[in-house]
N, C-alpha and C positions, 0 to 999 in steps of 0.2 A: 489063838487071834478068836478073841470072841466077835459071834455077827452082828451089826446091829445095825437097826430100821434103819432103812432111807428115811431122809430130813430130820434123822436124830440129833442133827447139830443146829435144828433151828428152833430157837427160844421163842416162843411164844409171851405176850404180853398179857400179865393180870386183869389191864383194861379189857379185854376184850370183850365183853357184853357191854361195855360202855358205846361200842362202835352202832348200837342198834339204834341210839338217839341223836348221831350226829353222821352228819357225810366229812367231819374234819378228820385231817390225819394222823387219829389217834389209834394206840395199840399197833403200831404195825408190824410189832415181833422185831428180831435179829438174828443174824446168821454171823457166830461173833463179835467181831465190834463194827460191822458194816449189815446194811441195808437185807431184806431178802430180792432176792431180784424181781419175782415180782411186782412189788413196792416203788421199784426204780424206774420200771416199765409204766406203771400205773401212773407214775407221777410223769413221765416225758410224755404219753398220751395228755392227761391233764393241761400241760403246759402247751402243748400243741392244739388243742381245742380252744382253748383263754383267746391264742392268738386267732386263730382264724376267725373265732367271734366276732374278734373286731374287726379283721380286712373282709369281710365276707358281704358283700353287697347285698342288701335289702330288697325285694322283690317288690317294689314298689303297688305294680299292677295291680298282683294279687293281694296285698294285703288292701288296697283300695277296696278293690272288688268282696272283700271280708269286711268290711267295715259298712259298706253298702246294703250287705245283705242283712244287715243288725237293724237297717231302717235310717240310718244315717246318709245326709248329702256329706260331699266333701269337698274341700279345697287341696290344692297341692303346691306348696311352696319351696324355695331353696332358700341355704343361708348365704353368706359371701365365701365360705368356703367353695371352691368348685369341684375338687375333686377329695376322694380320702388323704391321697399323702398330704395336701394342703391342711383338711379339715385335721388332722391328726398331729402337723406343725403349729397351724394359729390356729388354738383354741378359741380366743377371742370372735374371729372371722365365724365361728361356728353359732355364736352368739347372737348375732345380726343378719337380718333379712338380705339376700341380694335387692338392687334397687330396683329390678321388674318382678321379682313378689308382694314386694311392699305397693307400689302399684297397682298389682295387681288386687290387692287385699283391699284396700282402698275401697278399690268399686265395687267391692262388693258387701259393705258396709250393709247389715240388717236394720228392713227399717224399726224394726220389732227390737226392744236392747235386749240384749244376751244376758241373762244369769247365770251358765255356765258351761265356758268356751271348753271344748276338748281338744289337746294338743298332740300327735303322735310324730314322738321324731324317733331316726332309728338311734341316733347315741351311741355305744362305743359296744352294744352288740345287737344285729340285726337279729340273732336267734331269737330273741326273748321277745322282740318285739313280731316276730311271724310266728312264736310258737303261743303266745300269753295274750297279745292284745284284744281278738276277738272273744275269745271266752270270757274275758274280764269287763268289755263292753255288756254281752252278755246279762252280768251280774250288775251290772252299773245302773241299765236298763230297768232292774226290779227294784232298784231303790230309790231313783231318782225321782223327787217329785214332779207329781203331773203339770205343776206350773210353772216349769220351770222354763226356758228358752233355753236350747242351747244352740241354736245355730248350727254352721256346717262344721265338720267334724275336719281339723286341718290336719295335714300331713305334711311334714316337714322335712327333708332330707341335707345330709351333714348336717346336722341340728346338735346343738349343746342346748340346756335347763333352762336357760336364760332366754330364749330366742323367744319364749313362749309371754316374754313378756312384750317386747314388740307386736308380736302377733295379736296378745290379748288389748293391747293400747290402738292399734289400728282398727281392730272390727268394734272397742270401745266395750269389751265385757268386762262386768264385774266380777269376774273372777274366772282365772283357769285354771284346767289340770291337766299337768302334762306328763304323757305316758312316753319312756324312755329306757332303751336298754342300756342297761347300768354295767360299769367296768368288770372286765367278766373276773371272774376267781378262779383258784386250781380245781375248785369243787362247783365251782355255778357258774359257766360261761352264759347262760339264759336267765338271767336274773332279772326282770322288769321292776322298774321305779315310777314313783308316782309324785309327781311336785304339785303343790296344790299354793294357789297364789291370789290374794284377794288387792282387786283393785291394778291388774297389771300394768305397768311401765317402764319404760326406759331406764335402766341406773338402778335398780333393786339390789340389794345383796340375798343372799342365803338366807339372813336372818329373817327374810319377809315370806319365807316360804314354810308350808310342813310336808316332810315328805315320809312316803310310805316306803317302804324297801323289800326287795326281795321275795316278789309277786311270783311267782311259780307253784306248782302241786309241791315241790319238796320244801317249801318256805312258808309262804304267807300265801293259804289257797283264793282261787279269784272270788270267792263268797263273801270271806271275812275282809279283804281288801277293799273288796266295793262298798260294804256296811261302814268300815272304818273310812273309808274317801265320804262318803255322803255325809257322814255325822261330822266331820268334819268341815264338810261345803256349809251344813247347816249354822253351825255352831259361827261360823265366818260369817255368815249372811246377819247372823244377829249380834256379832260382834263390831262388823266391818273391819275386818284384820286374821290375816296369819301370820303364820312365822312362831315366834319364841312366846310370842304373847298370847297363843294359842295353845293352849293342854289339849292333848289326847285323851280323854276319859270317856272313849266310847264304849268300855267293856262296861263301866261304872254306871256310866251316868246316860238318862236320855233327856235330848233336847225338848223342853216345852213348847209346843205350837200354841199358837194363837187360838182363845177358848176350848184348850184341851187340860181336862184334870189327871194330873199324875198321880 
């Protein structure tokens, strides 16, 4: 009998070097015809983290404090979904404000037109919101035009993307940016999404929005996301539209401002 080193039956994958470029499950190797035990356990852990991200309640008090620390005033609203179970079973209720919240919003209409309204929703990942909203807001402040009126930042619980349409309509905002936790993936339980909508109102489809996805340090970093968002917002203000008609050329095109020579 010849001695064989421990791990002799573990076959590594020739794609191993590619793992440095992605968190996707590639080059995981094999043991005979099966997966290595470590990879099976890692998969189970990632699945559990994704499930937890959906059900973990967001600390709205801490979020509100973080937003106010950035110099923004805040308003809190709720969707028609009264709890998490209802939110998951009735996505349509997460797209509409509760009657009480709608009434409260109409009492907070700004006397000055809102150019760029920011709405924050828990969505399907409270982890994304608690981890990434504050640093993203800090970067957004560096890029937003000084003459744009943002009004209150609205924080919505049990929220889906489309709830920003009703909020924007109630506050008569020209444009709304929805910051919301995205559906967790097995490699990204804390991905934040941004949805930009010009002239928000009830009944809009997703074709009327521009989406910036996977905002987090391991994906699209805060500074890059803020720059892209403000570029799209400026272009939307110029074209008076968002969605499929607004193409993201932020990496290749500079928006010409009045009296600006490029």
